[in-house]
C-alpha atoms as an extended CHARMM CRD file, in Angstrom:
* protein
*
       291  EXT
         1         1  MET       CA              0.0000000000        0.0000000000        0.0000000000  PROA      1               0.0000000000
         2         2  HSD       CA              1.3160000000        3.4650000000       -0.8870000000  PROA      2               0.0000000000
         3         3  SER       CA              2.6580000000        5.2110000000        2.2100000000  PROA      3               0.0000000000
         4         4  LYS       CA              0.4610000000        8.2950000000        1.7490000000  PROA      4               0.0000000000
         5         5  VAL       CA             -2.6470000000        6.1560000000        1.3460000000  PROA      5               0.0000000000
         6         6  PHE       CA             -1.6480000000        4.1140000000        4.3970000000  PROA      6               0.0000000000
         7         7  MET       CA             -1.1430000000        7.2540000000        6.5170000000  PROA      7               0.0000000000
         8         8  ALA       CA             -4.4470000000        8.6960000000        5.3410000000  PROA      8               0.0000000000
         9         9  LEU       CA             -6.1890000000        5.4630000000        6.3220000000  PROA      9               0.0000000000
        10        10  VAL       CA             -4.5150000000        5.4710000000        9.7450000000  PROA      10              0.0000000000
        11        11  PHE       CA             -5.5560000000        9.1000000000       10.2430000000  PROA      11              0.0000000000
        12        12  ALA       CA             -9.1420000000        8.3480000000        9.2020000000  PROA      12              0.0000000000
        13        13  ILE       CA             -9.3780000000        5.4000000000       11.5910000000  PROA      13              0.0000000000
        14        14  GLY       CA             -7.9420000000        7.4740000000       14.4220000000  PROA      14              0.0000000000
        15        15  LEU       CA            -10.3480000000       10.3110000000       13.6990000000  PROA      15              0.0000000000
        16        16  ALA       CA            -13.2740000000        7.8970000000       13.6490000000  PROA      16              0.0000000000
        17        17  ASN       CA            -12.2220000000        6.4400000000       16.9970000000  PROA      17              0.0000000000
        18        18  LEU       CA            -11.8600000000        9.9130000000       18.4680000000  PROA      18              0.0000000000
        19        19  GLU       CA            -15.2970000000       10.9020000000       17.2210000000  PROA      19              0.0000000000
        20        20  ALA       CA            -16.7670000000        7.7010000000       18.6400000000  PROA      20              0.0000000000
        21        21  ALA       CA            -15.2330000000        8.4730000000       22.0290000000  PROA      21              0.0000000000
        22        22  ASP       CA            -16.7530000000       11.9610000000       21.9640000000  PROA      22              0.0000000000
        23        23  ARG       CA            -20.1140000000       10.7690000000       20.7110000000  PROA      23              0.0000000000
        24        24  PRO       CA            -22.8790000000       10.9170000000       23.3420000000  PROA      24              0.0000000000
        25        25  ALA       CA            -23.9670000000        7.5930000000       24.7460000000  PROA      25              0.0000000000
        26        26  PRO       CA            -26.9840000000        6.0820000000       22.9730000000  PROA      26              0.0000000000
        27        27  THR       CA            -30.3440000000        6.4230000000       24.6940000000  PROA      27              0.0000000000
        28        28  LEU       CA            -33.4840000000        4.4310000000       23.9560000000  PROA      28              0.0000000000
        29        29  ARG       CA            -36.6910000000        6.2350000000       24.8850000000  PROA      29              0.0000000000
        30        30  ASP       CA            -40.1100000000        4.8750000000       25.8340000000  PROA      30              0.0000000000
        31        31  VAL       CA            -39.2720000000        1.2130000000       25.3780000000  PROA      31              0.0000000000
        32        32  PRO       CA            -42.2340000000       -0.9840000000       26.4140000000  PROA      32              0.0000000000
        33        33  TYR       CA            -41.2800000000       -3.5840000000       28.9990000000  PROA      33              0.0000000000
        34        34  VAL       CA            -44.7560000000       -5.1410000000       28.7980000000  PROA      34              0.0000000000
        35        35  THR       CA            -46.1270000000       -6.1590000000       25.4160000000  PROA      35              0.0000000000
        36        36  HSD       CA            -49.2480000000       -4.1090000000       24.5800000000  PROA      36              0.0000000000
        37        37  GLY       CA            -49.2080000000       -2.8610000000       28.1680000000  PROA      37              0.0000000000
        38        38  HSD       CA            -50.2890000000        0.3230000000       29.8860000000  PROA      38              0.0000000000
        39        39  GLU       CA            -48.8190000000        3.5920000000       28.6060000000  PROA      39              0.0000000000
        40        40  ARG       CA            -46.8370000000        3.8570000000       31.8520000000  PROA      40              0.0000000000
        41        41  GLN       CA            -45.1430000000        0.4770000000       31.4090000000  PROA      41              0.0000000000
        42        42  LYS       CA            -42.1550000000        1.8910000000       29.5550000000  PROA      42              0.0000000000
        43        43  LEU       CA            -38.5200000000        2.6520000000       30.2970000000  PROA      43              0.0000000000
        44        44  ASP       CA            -35.6510000000        4.7860000000       29.0260000000  PROA      44              0.0000000000
        45        45  LEU       CA            -32.3230000000        3.0100000000       28.6470000000  PROA      45              0.0000000000
        46        46  TYR       CA            -29.0840000000        5.0000000000       28.7910000000  PROA      46              0.0000000000
        47        47  LEU       CA            -26.1210000000        3.0200000000       27.4540000000  PROA      47              0.0000000000
        48        48  PRO       CA            -22.4030000000        3.7490000000       27.8180000000  PROA      48              0.0000000000
        49        49  THR       CA            -20.0530000000        3.4660000000       24.8900000000  PROA      49              0.0000000000
        50        50  GLY       CA            -17.9640000000        0.3360000000       24.7860000000  PROA      50              0.0000000000
        51        51  ASP       CA            -18.3900000000       -3.3980000000       24.5110000000  PROA      51              0.0000000000
        52        52  GLY       CA            -19.8060000000       -4.1680000000       27.9520000000  PROA      52              0.0000000000
        53        53  PRO       CA            -21.2890000000       -6.0770000000       29.5670000000  PROA      53              0.0000000000
        54        54  PHE       CA            -22.3230000000       -3.0730000000       31.6430000000  PROA      54              0.0000000000
        55        55  PRO       CA            -23.5640000000       -3.0970000000       35.2330000000  PROA      55              0.0000000000
        56        56  VAL       CA            -27.0780000000       -1.6760000000       35.4380000000  PROA      56              0.0000000000
        57        57  ILE       CA            -28.6250000000        0.9440000000       37.7120000000  PROA      57              0.0000000000
        58        58  VAL       CA            -32.4290000000        0.8510000000       37.6550000000  PROA      58              0.0000000000
        59        59  TRP       CA            -33.8620000000        4.2470000000       38.5970000000  PROA      59              0.0000000000
        60        60  VAL       CA            -37.3970000000        4.3650000000       40.0730000000  PROA      60              0.0000000000
        61        61  HSD       CA            -38.9160000000        7.8420000000       40.4100000000  PROA      61              0.0000000000
        62        62  GLY       CA            -40.8700000000        9.2130000000       43.3490000000  PROA      62              0.0000000000
        63        63  GLY       CA            -44.0960000000       11.2000000000       43.5030000000  PROA      63              0.0000000000
        64        64  ALA       CA            -46.2570000000        9.6050000000       46.2370000000  PROA      64              0.0000000000
        65        65  TRP       CA            -47.1880000000        6.7670000000       43.8240000000  PROA      65              0.0000000000
        66        66  LEU       CA            -49.5600000000        9.1930000000       42.0750000000  PROA      66              0.0000000000
        67        67  ALA       CA            -47.2310000000       11.5130000000       40.1620000000  PROA      67              0.0000000000
        68        68  GLY       CA            -43.7480000000       11.7320000000       38.7020000000  PROA      68              0.0000000000
        69        69  ASN       CA            -42.0360000000       10.1930000000       35.6950000000  PROA      69              0.0000000000
        70        70  LYS       CA            -38.7750000000        8.7590000000       34.4220000000  PROA      70              0.0000000000
        71        71  SER       CA            -37.4810000000       11.9920000000       32.8760000000  PROA      71              0.0000000000
        72        72  ASN       CA            -34.0900000000       13.3840000000       33.9110000000  PROA      72              0.0000000000
        73        73  PRO       CA            -33.0180000000       10.6010000000       36.2690000000  PROA      73              0.0000000000
        74        74  PRO       CA            -30.1560000000       11.5880000000       38.5990000000  PROA      74              0.0000000000
        75        75  ALA       CA            -28.6780000000        8.1460000000       37.9470000000  PROA      75              0.0000000000
        76        76  ALA       CA            -27.9240000000        9.1640000000       34.3370000000  PROA      76              0.0000000000
        77        77  ARG       CA            -24.6410000000       10.7340000000       35.4370000000  PROA      77              0.0000000000
        78        78  TYR       CA            -23.2650000000        7.2480000000       35.9840000000  PROA      78              0.0000000000
        79        79  VAL       CA            -23.3870000000        6.4500000000       32.2670000000  PROA      79              0.0000000000
        80        80  ASN       CA            -20.0630000000        8.2610000000       31.8940000000  PROA      80              0.0000000000
        81        81  ASP       CA            -18.6080000000        5.8620000000       34.4720000000  PROA      81              0.0000000000
        82        82  GLY       CA            -19.5590000000        2.7810000000       32.4720000000  PROA      82              0.0000000000
        83        83  TYR       CA            -22.9350000000        1.9730000000       34.0010000000  PROA      83              0.0000000000
        84        84  ALA       CA            -26.0940000000        1.3990000000       31.9890000000  PROA      84              0.0000000000
        85        85  VAL       CA            -29.0740000000        3.2210000000       33.4870000000  PROA      85              0.0000000000
        86        86  ALA       CA            -32.6920000000        2.1770000000       33.0820000000  PROA      86              0.0000000000
        87        87  ALA       CA            -35.2380000000        4.7710000000       34.1990000000  PROA      87              0.0000000000
        88        88  ILE       CA            -38.6950000000        3.2640000000       34.4890000000  PROA      88              0.0000000000
        89        89  ASN       CA            -42.2600000000        4.4570000000       34.6750000000  PROA      89              0.0000000000
        90        90  TYR       CA            -44.8350000000        2.3580000000       36.4860000000  PROA      90              0.0000000000
        91        91  ARG       CA            -48.5900000000        2.4730000000       36.8990000000  PROA      91              0.0000000000
        92        92  LEU       CA            -49.6390000000        5.0930000000       39.4440000000  PROA      92              0.0000000000
        93        93  SER       CA            -52.2400000000        4.5740000000       42.1580000000  PROA      93              0.0000000000
        94        94  GLN       CA            -54.9500000000        6.2300000000       40.0500000000  PROA      94              0.0000000000
        95        95  HSD       CA            -54.2850000000        3.6010000000       37.3690000000  PROA      95              0.0000000000
        96        96  ALA       CA            -54.0850000000        0.5350000000       39.6250000000  PROA      96              0.0000000000
        97        97  ILE       CA            -53.6410000000       -0.0910000000       43.3290000000  PROA      97              0.0000000000
        98        98  PHE       CA            -50.8110000000       -2.0150000000       44.9510000000  PROA      98              0.0000000000
        99        99  PRO       CA            -49.2090000000       -4.4200000000       44.0630000000  PROA      99              0.0000000000
       100       100  ALA       CA            -49.3370000000       -3.1030000000       40.4740000000  PROA      100             0.0000000000
       101       101  GLN       CA            -46.3990000000       -0.7710000000       41.1560000000  PROA      101             0.0000000000
       102       102  ILE       CA            -43.9530000000       -3.4210000000       42.3630000000  PROA      102             0.0000000000
       103       103  GLU       CA            -45.2040000000       -5.8240000000       39.6990000000  PROA      103             0.0000000000
       104       104  ASP       CA            -44.2140000000       -3.2280000000       37.1000000000  PROA      104             0.0000000000
       105       105  CYS       CA            -40.7790000000       -2.6870000000       38.6240000000  PROA      105             0.0000000000
       106       106  LYS       CA            -40.1530000000       -6.4280000000       38.5970000000  PROA      106             0.0000000000
       107       107  ALA       CA            -41.4240000000       -6.7310000000       35.0390000000  PROA      107             0.0000000000
       108       108  ALA       CA            -38.9500000000       -4.0350000000       33.9760000000  PROA      108             0.0000000000
       109       109  VAL       CA            -36.0430000000       -5.8240000000       35.6830000000  PROA      109             0.0000000000
       110       110  ARG       CA            -36.9870000000       -9.1170000000       34.0240000000  PROA      110             0.0000000000
       111       111  TRP       CA            -37.2700000000       -7.4020000000       30.6340000000  PROA      111             0.0000000000
       112       112  LEU       CA            -33.8110000000       -5.9090000000       31.0430000000  PROA      112             0.0000000000
       113       113  ARG       CA            -32.3410000000       -9.3130000000       31.8450000000  PROA      113             0.0000000000
       114       114  ALA       CA            -34.1690000000      -10.9130000000       28.9260000000  PROA      114             0.0000000000
       115       115  HSD       CA            -32.5570000000       -8.3200000000       26.6100000000  PROA      115             0.0000000000
       116       116  ALA       CA            -29.1620000000       -8.2160000000       28.3160000000  PROA      116             0.0000000000
       117       117  GLY       CA            -27.3400000000       -9.6820000000       25.3300000000  PROA      117             0.0000000000
       118       118  GLU       CA            -28.9370000000       -7.2320000000       22.9170000000  PROA      118             0.0000000000
       119       119  TYR       CA            -27.9320000000       -4.1650000000       24.9410000000  PROA      119             0.0000000000
       120       120  ARG       CA            -24.6600000000       -5.4860000000       26.4220000000  PROA      120             0.0000000000
       121       121  LEU       CA            -25.9640000000       -5.5450000000       30.0030000000  PROA      121             0.0000000000
       122       122  ASP       CA            -24.5350000000       -7.6700000000       32.7980000000  PROA      122             0.0000000000
       123       123  PRO       CA            -27.4990000000       -9.6680000000       34.1660000000  PROA      123             0.0000000000
       124       124  LYS       CA            -25.5730000000      -10.4640000000       37.3590000000  PROA      124             0.0000000000
       125       125  ARG       CA            -24.9740000000       -6.8400000000       38.3210000000  PROA      125             0.0000000000
       126       126  PHE       CA            -28.2020000000       -4.9140000000       38.8290000000  PROA      126             0.0000000000
       127       127  ALA       CA            -28.7630000000       -2.1680000000       41.3940000000  PROA      127             0.0000000000
       128       128  ALA       CA            -32.0350000000       -0.3860000000       42.1250000000  PROA      128             0.0000000000
       129       129  TRP       CA            -32.1240000000        3.2630000000       43.2190000000  PROA      129             0.0000000000
       130       130  GLY       CA            -35.1770000000        5.3240000000       44.0470000000  PROA      130             0.0000000000
       131       131  GLU       CA            -36.3570000000        8.1950000000       46.2080000000  PROA      131             0.0000000000
       132       132  SER       CA            -39.5190000000        8.6600000000       48.2890000000  PROA      132             0.0000000000
       133       133  ALA       CA            -42.1930000000        6.4290000000       46.6880000000  PROA      133             0.0000000000
       134       134  GLY       CA            -39.3930000000        5.1570000000       44.4630000000  PROA      134             0.0000000000
       135       135  GLY       CA            -37.3680000000        4.4120000000       47.5860000000  PROA      135             0.0000000000
       136       136  HSD       CA            -40.2450000000        2.2970000000       48.8630000000  PROA      136             0.0000000000
       137       137  LEU       CA            -40.3950000000        0.3640000000       45.5880000000  PROA      137             0.0000000000
       138       138  VAL       CA            -36.6510000000       -0.2930000000       45.3430000000  PROA      138             0.0000000000
       139       139  ALA       CA            -36.6420000000       -1.4370000000       48.9640000000  PROA      139             0.0000000000
       140       140  LEU       CA            -39.3550000000       -3.9010000000       47.9780000000  PROA      140             0.0000000000
       141       141  LEU       CA            -37.2770000000       -5.0000000000       44.9860000000  PROA      141             0.0000000000
       142       142  GLY       CA            -34.4230000000       -5.6640000000       47.3670000000  PROA      142             0.0000000000
       143       143  THR       CA            -36.3650000000       -7.5530000000       50.0020000000  PROA      143             0.0000000000
       144       144  THR       CA            -38.5700000000       -9.6170000000       47.6670000000  PROA      144             0.0000000000
       145       145  GLY       CA            -35.8680000000      -10.9110000000       45.3500000000  PROA      145             0.0000000000
       146       146  ASP       CA            -36.1190000000      -14.3690000000       46.9210000000  PROA      146             0.0000000000
       147       147  ILE       CA            -39.8870000000      -14.7180000000       46.4290000000  PROA      147             0.0000000000
       148       148  ARG       CA            -42.0210000000      -14.7770000000       43.2910000000  PROA      148             0.0000000000
       149       149  ASP       CA            -45.2850000000      -13.3800000000       44.6880000000  PROA      149             0.0000000000
       150       150  PHE       CA            -45.0450000000      -10.1750000000       42.6490000000  PROA      150             0.0000000000
       151       151  ASP       CA            -43.6550000000      -11.7180000000       39.4640000000  PROA      151             0.0000000000
       152       152  VAL       CA            -46.4580000000      -11.7660000000       36.9230000000  PROA      152             0.0000000000
       153       153  GLY       CA            -46.6290000000      -11.4700000000       33.1490000000  PROA      153             0.0000000000
       154       154  GLU       CA            -43.7500000000      -11.9330000000       30.7360000000  PROA      154             0.0000000000
       155       155  ASN       CA            -40.1270000000      -13.0950000000       30.9730000000  PROA      155             0.0000000000
       156       156  LEU       CA            -40.8480000000      -15.1950000000       34.0380000000  PROA      156             0.0000000000
       157       157  GLU       CA            -37.7850000000      -17.3130000000       33.3300000000  PROA      157             0.0000000000
       158       158  GLN       CA            -35.7400000000      -14.2600000000       34.3660000000  PROA      158             0.0000000000
       159       159  SER       CA            -35.0320000000      -13.1860000000       37.9400000000  PROA      159             0.0000000000
       160       160  SER       CA            -36.3770000000       -9.8720000000       39.2480000000  PROA      160             0.0000000000
       161       161  ALA       CA            -33.7850000000       -9.7710000000       42.0440000000  PROA      161             0.0000000000
       162       162  VAL       CA            -31.2560000000       -6.9590000000       42.3070000000  PROA      162             0.0000000000
       163       163  GLN       CA            -27.7500000000       -7.1010000000       43.7310000000  PROA      163             0.0000000000
       164       164  ALA       CA            -27.7520000000       -3.7370000000       45.5350000000  PROA      164             0.0000000000
       165       165  VAL       CA            -30.3030000000       -1.1260000000       46.6600000000  PROA      165             0.0000000000
       166       166  VAL       CA            -30.1340000000        2.6120000000       47.2770000000  PROA      166             0.0000000000
       167       167  ASP       CA            -33.2460000000        3.6460000000       49.2070000000  PROA      167             0.0000000000
       168       168  GLY       CA            -33.6740000000        7.4010000000       49.3260000000  PROA      168             0.0000000000
       169       169  PHE       CA            -36.0980000000        8.2900000000       52.1570000000  PROA      169             0.0000000000
       170       170  GLY       CA            -38.6890000000        5.6890000000       51.2100000000  PROA      170             0.0000000000
       171       171  PRO       CA            -41.6610000000        4.6800000000       53.3850000000  PROA      171             0.0000000000
       172       172  THR       CA            -41.2210000000        1.2320000000       54.9110000000  PROA      172             0.0000000000
       173       173  ASP       CA            -44.1750000000        0.7360000000       57.3030000000  PROA      173             0.0000000000
       174       174  PHE       CA            -47.1830000000        2.9520000000       56.6490000000  PROA      174             0.0000000000
       175       175  LEU       CA            -48.7870000000        2.3380000000       60.0540000000  PROA      175             0.0000000000
       176       176  GLN       CA            -45.8100000000        3.8250000000       61.8710000000  PROA      176             0.0000000000
       177       177  MET       CA            -45.5740000000        7.0080000000       59.8200000000  PROA      177             0.0000000000
       178       178  ASN       CA            -47.9590000000        9.1980000000       61.8350000000  PROA      178             0.0000000000
       179       179  PRO       CA            -46.5470000000        8.1960000000       65.2310000000  PROA      179             0.0000000000
       180       180  GLN       CA            -42.9950000000        8.7770000000       63.9830000000  PROA      180             0.0000000000
       181       181  ALA       CA            -43.8050000000       12.1610000000       62.4420000000  PROA      181             0.0000000000
       182       182  GLY       CA            -45.6220000000       13.5370000000       65.4600000000  PROA      182             0.0000000000
       183       183  LYS       CA            -46.5370000000       17.1960000000       65.2250000000  PROA      183             0.0000000000
       184       184  SER       CA            -43.8130000000       17.9090000000       62.6740000000  PROA      184             0.0000000000
       185       185  GLY       CA            -45.4690000000       15.9160000000       59.8890000000  PROA      185             0.0000000000
       186       186  MET       CA            -47.1250000000       17.6830000000       56.9720000000  PROA      186             0.0000000000
       187       187  ILE       CA            -49.3390000000       14.7410000000       55.9780000000  PROA      187             0.0000000000
       188       188  ASP       CA            -51.9450000000       12.7210000000       57.8550000000  PROA      188             0.0000000000
       189       189  HSD       CA            -50.8330000000        9.3380000000       56.5810000000  PROA      189             0.0000000000
       190       190  ASP       CA            -53.8250000000        7.6350000000       58.2080000000  PROA      190             0.0000000000
       191       191  ALA       CA            -56.3480000000        9.7410000000       56.2630000000  PROA      191             0.0000000000
       192       192  PRO       CA            -58.5200000000        7.9690000000       53.6610000000  PROA      192             0.0000000000
       193       193  ASP       CA            -57.0910000000       10.2280000000       50.9330000000  PROA      193             0.0000000000
       194       194  SER       CA            -53.4370000000        9.9920000000       51.9670000000  PROA      194             0.0000000000
       195       195  PRO       CA            -50.9550000000        8.7570000000       49.3450000000  PROA      195             0.0000000000
       196       196  GLU       CA            -50.5140000000        5.5350000000       51.3140000000  PROA      196             0.0000000000
       197       197  SER       CA            -54.2550000000        4.9080000000       51.5430000000  PROA      197             0.0000000000
       198       198  LYS       CA            -54.6870000000        5.5970000000       47.8320000000  PROA      198             0.0000000000
       199       199  LEU       CA            -51.8790000000        3.1700000000       47.0760000000  PROA      199             0.0000000000
       200       200  ILE       CA            -53.4910000000        0.2210000000       48.8510000000  PROA      200             0.0000000000
       201       201  GLY       CA            -57.0600000000        1.1500000000       47.9240000000  PROA      201             0.0000000000
       202       202  GLY       CA            -58.4310000000        2.0850000000       51.3560000000  PROA      202             0.0000000000
       203       203  PRO       CA            -57.5790000000        3.7250000000       54.6850000000  PROA      203             0.0000000000
       204       204  ILE       CA            -54.4050000000        2.1460000000       56.0080000000  PROA      204             0.0000000000
       205       205  ARG       CA            -55.7840000000        1.7160000000       59.5480000000  PROA      205             0.0000000000
       206       206  ASP       CA            -58.6860000000       -0.3030000000       58.1650000000  PROA      206             0.0000000000
       207       207  ASN       CA            -56.4510000000       -2.4780000000       55.9890000000  PROA      207             0.0000000000
       208       208  PRO       CA            -53.5150000000       -3.7460000000       58.0630000000  PROA      208             0.0000000000
       209       209  ASP       CA            -53.1180000000       -6.8650000000       55.9130000000  PROA      209             0.0000000000
       210       210  LYS       CA            -52.7270000000       -4.7540000000       52.7590000000  PROA      210             0.0000000000
       211       211  VAL       CA            -50.2880000000       -2.4730000000       54.5710000000  PROA      211             0.0000000000
       212       212  LEU       CA            -48.2320000000       -5.4730000000       55.6480000000  PROA      212             0.0000000000
       213       213  ARG       CA            -48.0970000000       -6.7510000000       52.0750000000  PROA      213             0.0000000000
       214       214  ALA       CA            -46.7630000000       -3.3690000000       50.9320000000  PROA      214             0.0000000000
       215       215  SER       CA            -44.1110000000       -3.1670000000       53.6630000000  PROA      215             0.0000000000
       216       216  PRO       CA            -40.4900000000       -3.8960000000       52.6380000000  PROA      216             0.0000000000
       217       217  ILE       CA            -39.6880000000       -4.7950000000       56.2520000000  PROA      217             0.0000000000
       218       218  HSD       CA            -42.1500000000       -7.6880000000       56.1060000000  PROA      218             0.0000000000
       219       219  TYR       CA            -39.9380000000       -9.5110000000       53.5790000000  PROA      219             0.0000000000
       220       220  VAL       CA            -36.4600000000       -8.9590000000       55.0460000000  PROA      220             0.0000000000
       221       221  THR       CA            -34.2510000000      -12.0770000000       55.1380000000  PROA      221             0.0000000000
       222       222  TYR       CA            -30.5290000000      -12.7970000000       55.2400000000  PROA      222             0.0000000000
       223       223  ASN       CA            -30.6720000000      -13.3210000000       51.4370000000  PROA      223             0.0000000000
       224       224  ASP       CA            -31.3050000000       -9.6390000000       50.7510000000  PROA      224             0.0000000000
       225       225  PRO       CA            -28.7130000000       -7.5320000000       48.8840000000  PROA      225             0.0000000000
       226       226  PRO       CA            -26.6870000000       -4.7010000000       50.4610000000  PROA      226             0.0000000000
       227       227  PHE       CA            -28.5670000000       -1.4760000000       51.1630000000  PROA      227             0.0000000000
       228       228  LEU       CA            -27.5110000000        2.1550000000       51.2510000000  PROA      228             0.0000000000
       229       229  ILE       CA            -30.2230000000        4.2820000000       52.8610000000  PROA      229             0.0000000000
       230       230  LEU       CA            -30.2420000000        8.0900000000       52.6180000000  PROA      230             0.0000000000
       231       231  HSD       CA            -32.6040000000       10.2640000000       54.6550000000  PROA      231             0.0000000000
       232       232  GLY       CA            -32.8070000000       13.8470000000       55.8890000000  PROA      232             0.0000000000
       233       233  ASP       CA            -33.3710000000       14.2520000000       59.6170000000  PROA      233             0.0000000000
       234       234  ARG       CA            -35.9240000000       17.0230000000       59.0170000000  PROA      234             0.0000000000
       235       235  ASP       CA            -38.0210000000       15.2590000000       56.3980000000  PROA      235             0.0000000000
       236       236  PRO       CA            -41.6210000000       16.4800000000       56.8890000000  PROA      236             0.0000000000
       237       237  LEU       CA            -43.1890000000       13.9900000000       54.4670000000  PROA      237             0.0000000000
       238       238  VAL       CA            -41.5290000000       10.6370000000       55.1980000000  PROA      238             0.0000000000
       239       239  PRO       CA            -40.3270000000       10.4450000000       58.8190000000  PROA      239             0.0000000000
       240       240  HSD       CA            -36.6530000000        9.6180000000       59.3270000000  PROA      240             0.0000000000
       241       241  GLY       CA            -37.8330000000        6.7790000000       61.5640000000  PROA      241             0.0000000000
       242       242  GLN       CA            -38.9990000000        4.8860000000       58.4640000000  PROA      242             0.0000000000
       243       243  SER       CA            -35.3720000000        4.4190000000       57.4490000000  PROA      243             0.0000000000
       244       244  GLU       CA            -34.3120000000        3.6220000000       61.0080000000  PROA      244             0.0000000000
       245       245  ILE       CA            -36.7010000000        0.6810000000       61.2970000000  PROA      245             0.0000000000
       246       246  LEU       CA            -35.6360000000       -0.6890000000       57.9040000000  PROA      246             0.0000000000
       247       247  GLU       CA            -31.9900000000       -0.3910000000       58.9020000000  PROA      247             0.0000000000
       248       248  ALA       CA            -32.7120000000       -2.2550000000       62.1470000000  PROA      248             0.0000000000
       249       249  ALA       CA            -34.5580000000       -5.0580000000       60.3440000000  PROA      249             0.0000000000
       250       250  LEU       CA            -31.7390000000       -5.5000000000       57.8250000000  PROA      250             0.0000000000
       251       251  LYS       CA            -29.0970000000       -5.5160000000       60.5700000000  PROA      251             0.0000000000
       252       252  ASP       CA            -31.0660000000       -8.1440000000       62.4930000000  PROA      252             0.0000000000
       253       253  ALA       CA            -30.9730000000      -10.3040000000       59.3420000000  PROA      253             0.0000000000
       254       254  ASN       CA            -27.2110000000       -9.7040000000       58.9100000000  PROA      254             0.0000000000
       255       255  VAL       CA            -27.7120000000       -7.8420000000       55.6410000000  PROA      255             0.0000000000
       256       256  PRO       CA            -25.0140000000       -5.2260000000       54.8610000000  PROA      256             0.0000000000
       257       257  VAL       CA            -26.6730000000       -1.8350000000       55.3550000000  PROA      257             0.0000000000
       258       258  GLN       CA            -25.6220000000        1.7660000000       55.8820000000  PROA      258             0.0000000000
       259       259  LEU       CA            -28.0390000000        4.5130000000       56.8660000000  PROA      259             0.0000000000
       260       260  TYR       CA            -26.6280000000        7.9640000000       56.1960000000  PROA      260             0.0000000000
       261       261  THR       CA            -28.5610000000       10.7640000000       57.8640000000  PROA      261             0.0000000000
       262       262  VAL       CA            -28.3110000000       14.0780000000       56.0490000000  PROA      262             0.0000000000
       263       263  LYS       CA            -28.2350000000       16.6570000000       58.8090000000  PROA      263             0.0000000000
       264       264  GLY       CA            -30.7060000000       19.5040000000       58.4880000000  PROA      264             0.0000000000
       265       265  ALA       CA            -32.1300000000       18.1420000000       55.2170000000  PROA      265             0.0000000000
       266       266  GLY       CA            -35.7710000000       17.7470000000       54.3260000000  PROA      266             0.0000000000
       267       267  HSD       CA            -37.4090000000       15.5540000000       51.6840000000  PROA      267             0.0000000000
       268       268  GLY       CA            -34.5420000000       15.1330000000       49.2340000000  PROA      268             0.0000000000
       269       269  GLY       CA            -32.6360000000       17.8340000000       47.4030000000  PROA      269             0.0000000000
       270       270  PHE       CA            -29.5270000000       16.9690000000       49.4050000000  PROA      270             0.0000000000
       271       271  LYS       CA            -26.5900000000       19.3880000000       49.2180000000  PROA      271             0.0000000000
       272       272  ASP       CA            -24.2710000000       17.2980000000       51.3820000000  PROA      272             0.0000000000
       273       273  PRO       CA            -21.2760000000       16.2590000000       49.2020000000  PROA      273             0.0000000000
       274       274  LYS       CA            -20.9530000000       13.1020000000       51.2750000000  PROA      274             0.0000000000
       275       275  VAL       CA            -24.0940000000       11.7540000000       49.5890000000  PROA      275             0.0000000000
       276       276  ASN       CA            -22.4780000000       11.5200000000       46.1560000000  PROA      276             0.0000000000
       277       277  GLU       CA            -19.3120000000       10.0780000000       47.6920000000  PROA      277             0.0000000000
       278       278  LEU       CA            -21.3420000000        7.3120000000       49.3160000000  PROA      278             0.0000000000
       279       279  LEU       CA            -23.2640000000        6.6320000000       46.1040000000  PROA      279             0.0000000000
       280       280  ASP       CA            -20.0890000000        6.4130000000       44.0280000000  PROA      280             0.0000000000
       281       281  ALA       CA            -18.4240000000        4.0530000000       46.4800000000  PROA      281             0.0000000000
       282       282  PHE       CA            -21.5260000000        1.8940000000       46.9020000000  PROA      282             0.0000000000
       283       283  PHE       CA            -22.0760000000        1.3070000000       43.1950000000  PROA      283             0.0000000000
       284       284  ALA       CA            -18.3910000000        0.6910000000       42.5970000000  PROA      284             0.0000000000
       285       285  LYS       CA            -18.2110000000       -1.8370000000       45.4200000000  PROA      285             0.0000000000
       286       286  TYR       CA            -21.2880000000       -3.8610000000       44.5810000000  PROA      286             0.0000000000
       287       287  LEU       CA            -21.5360000000       -3.4810000000       40.7960000000  PROA      287             0.0000000000
       288       288  LYS       CA            -17.9240000000       -3.2620000000       39.6650000000  PROA      288             0.0000000000
       289       289  SER       CA            -15.9270000000       -5.1780000000       42.2510000000  PROA      289             0.0000000000
       290       290  GLU       CA            -14.7990000000       -8.6330000000       41.1460000000  PROA      290             0.0000000000
       291       291  LYS       CA            -15.4880000000      -10.0610000000       44.5950000000  PROA      291             0.0000000000
């Protein structure tokens, strides 16, 4: 090959590789994880560049189970660190009462595993991260990975378990929320129109069995994955005690757990730089470590 042609080819290949490195990571929007399902049963998949297989962070939004969506997930920043991020929508309480929400989360996890080869995902390295109502749902994902009660629909040959959980100020036992909040709470969680009552389809005090079924603490066993729990000590919507009782239950079961209390913080919007440090270290340890 002529030397000038060879050098031009080398330059072109190098330029192409450079452009590929600078190219934004591919994103798939509004992918149905249930065939012919509800309009909310869709996810966005953010993929890093490279060959993979990539560890996966599943982001579950908050919004009191009656609002919110998968747009602009904070987990998306981890794509640049080599993680795939799946941000999911799920049916809200006005669409269907519990357990529809956790059934949707599990269906999304199973769909991701069923398509792991197609999108270069590592099916053995899934974490779930959510805040508020999303924190409740990812805590359920973490504590129900060893049962199949909420696995319905498609891809049932796939596991819906996750290997790590980040619970951001999620409710864990609805019946304890009012007593824990005391006079500082902004919501009467026992009211018939509270978010918790709407979720289970009736006043929580009149439906203790339904409340128990929706409680992540009810399912805690030694098989559960590691948890990182984040909660502000001045949260007026979800009492800090909700994270304390989950931490205690996980410790009693010998599950690795860390509860980080954000001093002076309310319901999310944390400014404490320690939060991101803990998140970075947690995902690296449980999704990227070879151990």
